[in-house]
N, C-alpha and C positions, 0 to 999 in steps of 0.2 A: 540373178541379181534382183534384189528388192529395191525399189525406188520409193522415196518419201515425197508426198505432195504437201506443200505448206501454203496456207493462205494467210496473208497479212493485210490488215491486223487480224489477229487470232480471235476466235469466238464469234458471237453474233454481230452482224452489221446490218444496216438498213439497205433496202434494195437500191436506193439511188446513190449509194456510196461505192466508189471504185475500190478494188482490192488488187493485191499483188500476188500472183500465183507463181510459185517456184517449185521445180522438181529437182531433187538431189539424189545422188547415188547411181547415176547412169554411167555408162562407159563413155570414154572420150569421143565426142562427135557422133554419138549414137543417134540413129534415126528413130523417132517415136511418133505416135499419134496420141493427141489428147482428145478426150471425148467428154462432153457434158450432157447430163440427162436430168430432166425435171418432170415430175408428174404434178399436174394441177389438182385441185380439190375434187374434180370429177373423174380423175384417173387418166386423163389424156396425157400422152407422152410427148415431150418436146426434146429435140436433140440438136447438138452441134458438134463438129469435130474439126481439127486442124492438124496438119503434119509439121513437125519441127525436127531440128537436129540440135542435140546438146552441144555445149561449148567444149573446149579441150579438157576442161576440168570435170566434165560429166554433169554439169549443172545446166538447167534450162529455166531462165527467168523471162516470163512473158512481157515484162516491161522493157527488156533489152533485146530479145530475140524475135525476129519476124517469123510469122507462119509462112510455110512454103506453098501450101495449097489446102483445100478443104472447104469448109463452110465460108471461109474468108482467107485472105492472104495479106501479108505485110505485118507491120508492128501494130498489133491490136490487143493491148493487155486485157480488155474486157470483151473481146470478140466471142468467147465461148458463152457469153450471156446474151448479147444483143443479136447474135446469129442463130439463136435457137429457132428451130422450125418444127411445126406440129407433125407427128407421124401420120395423123389423119388430116386430110386437106380441109381447108376452110375453117380452121379454128384459130381463135385469137386468145393469147395468153392474158388472163385477167386474174386479179386476186379477189376472191369472194369473201374471205374472212381475214381481216387484217390482224386479228388477235394471234394468229399462228404464222410462222415463217414459211417461206418456200425452202425446200431442201434440194440443193443441186449436188448431184453425184459427179465427181470428177475422177476420170480414170486415165492412167498412162498405159498405153499399149505398145508392144514391141513392133517396130518396123513401120513401113508406109504402104507400099503397093504389093499386090492388088488389094489385099485385105490385111489390116494390122493383126499382129499375133497375140501372144498371151498377155494377160494383164500384169504389169510390173508394179503398179501401186495405185492406190485410190484414196479419196478423201470425200467426206460429205461436208458441204458448206451451207450453212443456214443464213438466209437473207430475210430480215424482218421488215415489217411495215409500221411498227410502233417503236419509236426510240424509247429507251428506258425512261420511265417517269411521265411519258405522254398519257394524258387522261382521255378516256373515251366515254362520252355521255350520250345516251339515247335521248332524243327530243321528241316529246309528244305534247305540244303546247297548242291548244285549240285544234286547228286543222293541220298544223305544221308537223311533218314527219321527216326527221333528219337525224344525223349523228354529229355531235359537236366534239372536236378534238382540241384539247388544251395543252400547251407546252408544260414541261415539268417545273420550270422555274416560276417564281412568284409573278403574278400579273400586275396590272392589266396588259393585254396584248392587242396588236392590230387585228381586226376582225375581217374575215373573208367568207363569202358564200360561194361554195363550189358546186357547179351544176354540170352534170354529165350530158352525154348525147342522147339520141333517141332510143337507146336500148332499154330504158326504163329501169325500175328497181332503185337500189341505193348503193351504188359503188362508193367505197370509202377509201380506196388505196391512195389516191392522189391527196385527199384531205389529210389522211393520217401521216403521210410523209412530210407534207408541208407544215403540219403542226410541229414537227421536230425542228423546224427552222425558225421558230419563234412567233408563229401566228396562231390565233384562235380561228379554226377553220370548221365551218359547218358544211358537211356534205348533205345536200338537200335533194330529197326524192320529189318527183312531181307526177309520176304515173307508174302503174304496174307495181305498186308497193302498198302493202297493208290495206287501208280503206280508201286509198287515193283512186282516181279514175283509172280505168283499164286501158285507155288509149288517149291520144292527144288530139282527138277531133275537136274538142273544145277545152281551152284552158283559160283560167281567170288570173289576171296579174295580181289581184288582191291576195291570192295565196302566197305569192312570192313577196309581196309587201309585208305580210305577217312575219315571214322568215327574216326579212331585213330588220324589222322592228324588234324581233326577239333578240337578234344579235346586238343591235344598237343599245338595248337596255340591259344586256347581260353584265353583271358586275365585274367580270374578268375581261371585258372588251373595252379598249380605250378609244377616245376620240369621238367626234360627232359624225363620222361617216365610216362606212365599211367598204371593202373591196369586193369585186365580183370576178369570178374565174369560171369561164365556160368554154366548152369545146363542142363543135358541131352544132346540133340543135340547142345545146346548152349555151352556145355562143350567141345565137340570135335571141334567146331568152334574156341573156345578160344585157344585150343591146337594148331590148325593150324595157327592161328594168331600169337601166340608166336613163332612158328617155322619158319615162313616165313617173318614176318614183323619186322620193326625196331620200337623203341620207346616203347617197352613193358618192364616194370620193374618187375611186379609181377602178378601172375594169380592164381585165385581160381577156381578149377574145382569141381563141385558138381555132383557126379554120372555121369561122362562123359565117353566117349569112347576114346580109344587111336587110333582108326581107324576112317576114314571118313565113315559116315553112311548116307544112305538115298538118295544120289544123287552124281553126279560128282562135284568135286571142282577144279576150275582152278585158277592158279596164274601165270601170264606171260606165260612162255613156259613149265610150269609143270602142271601135272594133277594127281589128286588122284581119282581113281574110288571108287564107294561105296562098302563097305564090303558086300560080298554075304550072302544069307540066304538059309536056308533049311526048307521049310514049314513042312516037315515030322517030324521035332523036336518040333513042336507046341504041347502043352498039354492042355487038358481041366480040369478045376477044378471041384470039386463036385457040384459047383453052376452053372456049364455050361459056365464059363468064360474062356478066353484064357490065358494061361501062356506062354509067349514068351521068357523066359529067355535063352533058349537054341537055339533059332532060328537063331541067327547070327553065321556065320562061324568064325573060329579062324583067326586072322590077322597074325598068325605066320606060316601059312601053305599054300603051293601052290600059286596060282595066287592071293589069297587074301592078300598076303604080300604087294602087291602094294598099298593097302588101308591104310597101317600103316602110321600114321602121323610122319614125321621126327623130333620127339621132341628133338633129339640130337643137332639140330641146334639152339634151343632156348637159349637165353641169359638172361632169367628172372628167378625169384625164384617162385617155385610152392607150392601150398597147395591143396591137394586132400581131399575132404570130401566125405566119402564113407558109404552108407547104406549097411550093410552086408546081409540084406534081400531084396535087390533090385531085383525085378523080371522083370525089363525092359531089363536088360542085366547084364553082369558080371563086375560090377563096380570095385570090389576089384581086380580082375584079371587085368583089364585095368590099374588101378593105379600102381600096382606092375610092370607091363611090362614097363610102362613109366619110372618108377624109375630105373629099370635095364638098360634101354637104355641110360638114362641120365648119370648114373654113369659109364657105360662102355665107354662113350666118355669124361670122365673127368669133367662132369658137376656136379653142386651142387645137393646133394641128396634132393629130395623133401620131404616135410612134408606130411605124410599120416595119417589122423585121421579116424578110423573106428568105426562105431556105430552099436552095436548088435541090432537085432530086429527092424531095421530101414529100411524103404522102399525107393522108388525111389524119390518121391517129397519131398526133404528136403527144406522146406519153411522158411520164417521168423517165429519167435516164435508165438505160440498159434493158427496158422492155423491148423484146424483139418486134420488128416491124411486121404488121399483119398485111400480107399481100392481098388476101381476099377472104371474105366471110359473109355470112348471112346479114342482109340489111333489113332491120326490123320493119321499116316503113315500106320498102320496096317488096319485101316478101320473097326475095331470091338472093343468091350469092352475087356480090358485086366486087369489083376490084377497087382498092383504096389508093393505089399509086405509091411511088417511092422506090428508092434503091437502098438496100439494107444499110450499107456503111454510111452513106450520106444522111440517111434518116436517123441513124444512131447518133451521129455527131450533132445533128440538129436538136435532138431531144436533150442532150447535155447542155447545149447553149441556151435553149428555150427555158429550161428549168432554172438556170442561173439568171437569165434576163427577167423572168417574171418575179423572182424573189427580190432582185435589186429594185425593180419597179415598185413593188408593194411596200418595201421598206422606205423608199423615198417618199411615196405619196401618202402612206398610212402611218408613218412613224416607225420607230423601232430601230434596230441596229442597222448600220450602213453596210 
C-alpha cells in the first residue's frame, strides 16, 4: 500500500511558519513511524521520529493525532521539526545562507517496534528564510559590515539592528525572517567577518553607532529611532548601545548580560572592562560537558562593578526574554538587576518574560533546541540548558512577543 504525505500549505513556506502534515492511504488504525531528516549546508544530518496510529479511515493528521512515542510524544504538529537532533553530537542547527531553503525529507514507515519497516511514502518539504519579495542588501558603509533586509511592500518600515551572540560572523536567518513581518532589519557583524576584528578583546561602540546612524538615515526606515535585538553577547552589546547611544527607541534582550562580557568595550572617553571569571566554579556534567553558569563573577561586588552597563542612562523601552534554565549565565538575575537600576533612576519598568525549562539559545520558532555545543569564548563544549518541548513552545511565544513589542514602540502594524 502506498501512502501519500501532504504538507499544507503546499509549496515553499518560511521556517517560522507552522504547517499541517497529513498522511493518507493507510489501513484502518495502522501503526506507522514518521521520520524527518535534514542536512545542513555542511552536510551534517539532523533527525527526528515519532510513532503514530492512523484513524479508522486510514488517515493520519498530525494536528489531531498525538504521537505515541519517539523523539516526542503527545499532540505536537511541529514536533518533527523542533525535535530534530544532530547525528553527530555537539552540533547546533543554523542557517548559513538564507537565499536557499532547508529541505526536510519526511518519510512514513511501516510499524513501530523494534524497528520500523518498509517506506510507505515520502515527501520533501522546503522551508525558506526569505519571504517572497523580501530584499537582501549587503552593507559596506565606511566601517559597517552588515546585511539589510527590507520587506516586499512599499516602505518606510520600522528599523531594527539585529546582533548575534559571541560566535562571530554574520548570521542572517533571524533578520531575514523578521523582515518578512514588516521590519527593515539590519543583521550586524562585529567580529570574525570580512575586515572586522578577529576577536572581541577590544570593541568600540562607535562602530555600532555608525550602524545605528546608517539605519536611521536610510530612506526606507521610518521614525526618529530604531529598535535593537540581541541575544547572548549581542544582548549585552544592545544594552550598552541603548545606554550610550542616541536614536534607540526600543530594545529586546534575549538571555543577555547586564554587565560587559568577553572583552573591553570603549566609547569616547569611557571604558567598560569585561566581567571577571572564576574557573574554579566550572562544573562537569555526567556527560563530561562543561556547565559554565556560575563561572562569571557578580557585577554587584568589588572591582567587577565597573563592568556593569549603565542602563540607567537608557532612554528606550526594554523587553527582556529570559530562559529560566539558561546555563550560559544567570539571565534572570541580570534582567532583574537591569530592571532595579532602571526603576531606581525613575526610568520605565522593563517588561520581563520568563520561560520555564528554556535554555540559552531562544531562536525563531521550530529551530531545534541545542543541548550542548562548542562555546567560542570558552573554547570547549558547554551545555546550554532547556527541555526540548518547553524550549520549543518558548520560541514560538518569544517570536510573537518581540514582534508585538517592536510594532508597538516603533510603529507599523499592530
